[in-house]
ROFI-413104 format. One record per residue (C-alpha): x, y, z; residue in three letters; residue number from 0; chain. Coordinates in steps of 0.25 Angstrom, whole numbers, always signed. Layout:
<pts>
PT    px    py    pz type seq mol
PT     X     Y     Z  ala NUM   A
...
</pts>
This chain:
<pts>
PT    px    py    pz type seq mol
PT  -377  -737  -978  unk   0   A
PT  -388  -734  -968  unk   1   A
PT  -395  -721  -967  unk   2   A
PT  -389  -710  -958  unk   3   A
PT  -397  -707  -945  unk   4   A
PT  -402  -693  -945  unk   5   A
PT  -398  -684  -933  unk   6   A
PT  -410  -681  -924  unk   7   A
PT  -414  -667  -927  unk   8   A
PT  -413  -657  -915  unk   9   A
PT  -427  -651  -912  unk  10   A
PT  -429  -636  -911  unk  11   A
PT  -433  -638  -896  unk  12   A
PT  -420  -645  -893  unk  13   A
PT  -412  -633  -899  unk  14   A
PT  -420  -623  -891  unk  15   A
PT  -418  -631  -879  unk  16   A
PT  -403  -632  -881  unk  17   A
PT  -402  -617  -884  unk  18   A
PT  -410  -614  -871  unk  19   A
PT  -400  -623  -863  unk  20   A
PT  -388  -616  -869  unk  21   A
PT  -394  -602  -866  unk  22   A
PT  -398  -607  -852  unk  23   A
PT  -383  -611  -850  unk  24   A
PT  -378  -598  -855  unk  25   A
PT  -388  -591  -846  unk  26   A
PT  -383  -598  -834  unk  27   A
PT  -369  -596  -837  unk  28   A
PT  -372  -581  -838  unk  29   A
PT  -379  -581  -825  unk  30   A
PT  -367  -588  -819  unk  31   A
PT  -357  -578  -825  unk  32   A
PT  -366  -567  -820  unk  33   A
PT  -366  -573  -806  unk  34   A
PT  -351  -574  -806  unk  35   A
PT  -349  -560  -811  unk  36   A
PT  -358  -555  -800  unk  37   A
PT  -350  -563  -790  unk  38   A
PT  -337  -557  -795  unk  39   A
PT  -342  -543  -795  unk  40   A
PT  -347  -545  -780  unk  41   A
PT  -334  -551  -776  unk  42   A
PT  -326  -540  -784  unk  43   A
PT  -335  -529  -777  unk  44   A
PT  -333  -536  -763  unk  45   A
PT  -317  -536  -765  unk  46   A
PT  -317  -521  -770  unk  47   A
PT  -325  -518  -758  unk  48   A
PT  -316  -526  -749  unk  49   A
PT  -304  -519  -755  unk  50   A
PT  -310  -506  -754  unk  51   A
PT  -312  -509  -739  unk  52   A
PT  -298  -513  -738  unk  53   A
PT  -293  -501  -744  unk  54   A
PT  -302  -493  -735  unk  55   A
PT  -296  -500  -723  unk  56   A
PT  -282  -498  -728  unk  57   A
PT  -284  -483  -730  unk  58   A
PT  -290  -482  -716  unk  59   A
PT  -278  -490  -711  unk  60   A
PT  -269  -481  -718  unk  61   A
PT  -275  -469  -712  unk  62   A
PT  -275  -475  -699  unk  63   A
PT  -260  -478  -700  unk  64   A
PT  -257  -464  -705  unk  65   A
PT  -265  -459  -693  unk  66   A
PT  -256  -468  -684  unk  67   A
PT  -243  -463  -690  unk  68   A
PT  -247  -449  -688  unk  69   A
PT  -250  -452  -674  unk  70   A
PT  -237  -459  -672  unk  71   A
PT  -230  -447  -678  unk  72   A
PT  -237  -438  -669  unk  73   A
PT  -233  -446  -657  unk  74   A
PT  -219  -447  -661  unk  75   A
PT  -219  -432  -663  unk  76   A
PT  -225  -430  -649  unk  77   A
PT  -215  -440  -643  unk  78   A
PT  -203  -433  -650  unk  79   A
PT  -208  -420  -644  unk  80   A
PT  -210  -425  -630  unk  81   A
PT  -196  -432  -631  unk  82   A
PT  -190  -419  -636  unk  83   A
PT  -196  -412  -624  unk  84   A
PT  -191  -423  -615  unk  85   A
PT  -177  -421  -621  unk  86   A
PT  -178  -406  -619  unk  87   A
PT  -182  -408  -604  unk  88   A
PT  -171  -418  -602  unk  89   A
PT  -161  -408  -607  unk  90   A
PT  -167  -398  -597  unk  91   A
PT  -166  -409  -586  unk  92   A
PT  -151  -411  -590  unk  93   A
PT  -148  -397  -590  unk  94   A
PT  -154  -394  -576  unk  95   A
PT  -152  -407  -569  unk  96   A
PT  -140  -414  -574  unk  97   A
PT  -131  -402  -579  unk  98   A
PT  -129  -397  -564  unk  99   A
PT  -124  -411  -560  unk 100   A
PT  -116  -414  -572  unk 101   A
PT  -103  -410  -567  unk 102   A
PT  -105  -416  -554  unk 103   A
PT  -108  -429  -559  unk 104   A
PT   -95  -429  -568  unk 105   A
PT   -88  -424  -556  unk 106   A
PT   -92  -437  -549  unk 107   A
PT   -85  -444  -560  unk 108   A
PT   -72  -436  -559  unk 109   A
PT   -75  -427  -571  unk 110   A
PT   -75  -412  -567  unk 111   A
PT   -81  -402  -576  unk 112   A
PT   -82  -388  -571  unk 113   A
PT   -90  -383  -582  unk 114   A
PT  -103  -388  -589  unk 115   A
PT  -110  -383  -602  unk 116   A
PT  -123  -388  -607  unk 117   A
PT  -127  -386  -622  unk 118   A
PT  -113  -385  -626  unk 119   A
PT  -111  -384  -641  unk 120   A
PT   -99  -384  -651  unk 121   A
PT  -101  -377  -665  unk 122   A
PT   -88  -377  -672  unk 123   A
PT   -92  -374  -687  unk 124   A
PT   -78  -373  -691  unk 125   A
PT   -75  -387  -688  unk 126   A
PT   -90  -392  -689  unk 127   A
PT   -91  -397  -675  unk 128   A
PT  -104  -396  -668  unk 129   A
PT  -109  -402  -655  unk 130   A
PT  -118  -400  -643  unk 131   A
PT  -115  -405  -629  unk 132   A
PT  -126  -406  -619  unk 133   A
PT  -116  -404  -607  unk 134   A
PT  -102  -400  -608  unk 135   A
PT   -93  -402  -596  unk 136   A
PT   -79  -398  -596  unk 137   A
PT   -66  -395  -589  unk 138   A
PT   -52  -392  -593  unk 139   A
PT   -49  -406  -597  unk 140   A
PT   -62  -413  -601  unk 141   A
PT   -76  -410  -606  unk 142   A
PT   -88  -419  -605  unk 143   A
PT   -99  -419  -616  unk 144   A
PT  -112  -423  -611  unk 145   A
PT  -124  -427  -620  unk 146   A
PT  -138  -428  -614  unk 147   A
PT  -149  -436  -620  unk 148   A
PT  -163  -440  -615  unk 149   A
PT  -161  -454  -620  unk 150   A
PT  -146  -458  -623  unk 151   A
PT  -144  -466  -636  unk 152   A
PT  -132  -473  -642  unk 153   A
PT  -133  -462  -653  unk 154   A
PT  -132  -451  -643  unk 155   A
PT  -119  -457  -638  unk 156   A
PT  -113  -458  -652  unk 157   A
PT  -117  -443  -654  unk 158   A
PT  -110  -439  -641  unk 159   A
PT   -97  -446  -645  unk 160   A
PT   -97  -438  -658  unk 161   A
PT  -100  -426  -650  unk 162   A
PT   -88  -429  -641  unk 163   A
PT   -79  -431  -654  unk 164   A
PT   -84  -418  -660  unk 165   A
PT   -80  -411  -646  unk 166   A
PT   -67  -417  -647  unk 167   A
PT   -64  -412  -661  unk 168   A
PT   -69  -398  -658  unk 169   A
PT   -60  -398  -645  unk 170   A
PT   -48  -402  -653  unk 171   A
PT   -50  -391  -663  unk 172   A
PT   -51  -381  -652  unk 173   A
PT   -39  -386  -644  unk 174   A
PT   -48  -392  -633  unk 175   A
PT   -40  -403  -627  unk 176   A
PT   -50  -408  -617  unk 177   A
PT   -56  -422  -617  unk 178   A
PT   -71  -424  -619  unk 179   A
PT   -79  -434  -612  unk 180   A
PT   -93  -438  -615  unk 181   A
PT  -106  -441  -607  unk 182   A
PT  -121  -444  -611  unk 183   A
PT  -133  -442  -603  unk 184   A
PT  -147  -448  -605  unk 185   A
PT  -160  -450  -597  unk 186   A
PT  -162  -463  -604  unk 187   A
PT  -150  -471  -607  unk 188   A
PT  -150  -486  -610  unk 189   A
PT  -140  -496  -605  unk 190   A
PT  -134  -498  -619  unk 191   A
PT  -133  -483  -622  unk 192   A
PT  -126  -480  -608  unk 193   A
PT  -116  -492  -610  unk 194   A
PT  -113  -487  -624  unk 195   A
PT  -110  -472  -619  unk 196   A
PT  -101  -478  -608  unk 197   A
PT   -94  -486  -618  unk 198   A
PT   -92  -474  -626  unk 199   A
PT   -85  -467  -615  unk 200   A
PT   -96  -458  -611  unk 201   A
PT  -102  -454  -598  unk 202   A
PT  -117  -457  -596  unk 203   A
PT  -126  -448  -588  unk 204   A
PT  -140  -454  -583  unk 205   A
PT  -151  -449  -574  unk 206   A
PT  -150  -453  -560  unk 207   A
PT  -161  -448  -551  unk 208   A
PT  -161  -433  -551  unk 209   A
PT  -147  -432  -557  unk 210   A
PT  -139  -441  -566  unk 211   A
PT  -128  -452  -566  unk 212   A
PT  -115  -452  -575  unk 213   A
PT  -109  -466  -579  unk 214   A
PT   -95  -465  -583  unk 215   A
PT   -90  -472  -596  unk 216   A
PT   -85  -486  -597  unk 217   A
PT   -70  -485  -594  unk 218   A
PT   -63  -472  -597  unk 219   A
PT   -72  -461  -602  unk 220   A
PT   -70  -457  -617  unk 221   A
PT   -63  -444  -620  unk 222   A
PT   -64  -436  -633  unk 223   A
</pts>
């Protein structure tokens, strides 16, 4: 057998060079890792700053919204006050302008009421019947209940019909055999609301110049 060839012996310089190469590679890796960590830290800081600004903007917007809500609530309150004042003034207009001509206008329609009362109330605690009537016109056979609103709505019509039903019940309990008619008045009345009232058998009173006009119900006026 031939002799085995001896492996070349690595010199000390080769070992040192290899060690330094390894250390240099590790150093470069550490440098890269450090760079990446700094970049991540900067990005994190930027995002935190951006989020803080967004939160600040959100807080500012929230405060602005709260201020707007307060302003809206104030405006609504002011509107309600003005509307209430308007309603009160309208009641005075009705009392001093419409009331004196109310019987005359119904007379033109063949309805004669010798007496008229405004602010008529029924408070029957025994039978739990309570109602208020803006204008109550009456004679020996019939009576007219007139409800006045600044803006007449379908809900007001339903309420007035219930009021007429209560009046009928109260009258029956007290031996009053008269028939009761209903009328509604309003400064603002939409076409649909007016037609609804007329279909329900009610008279409709609307402003007309310096006085007002009465429209009879469709068909025969309803009696309660």
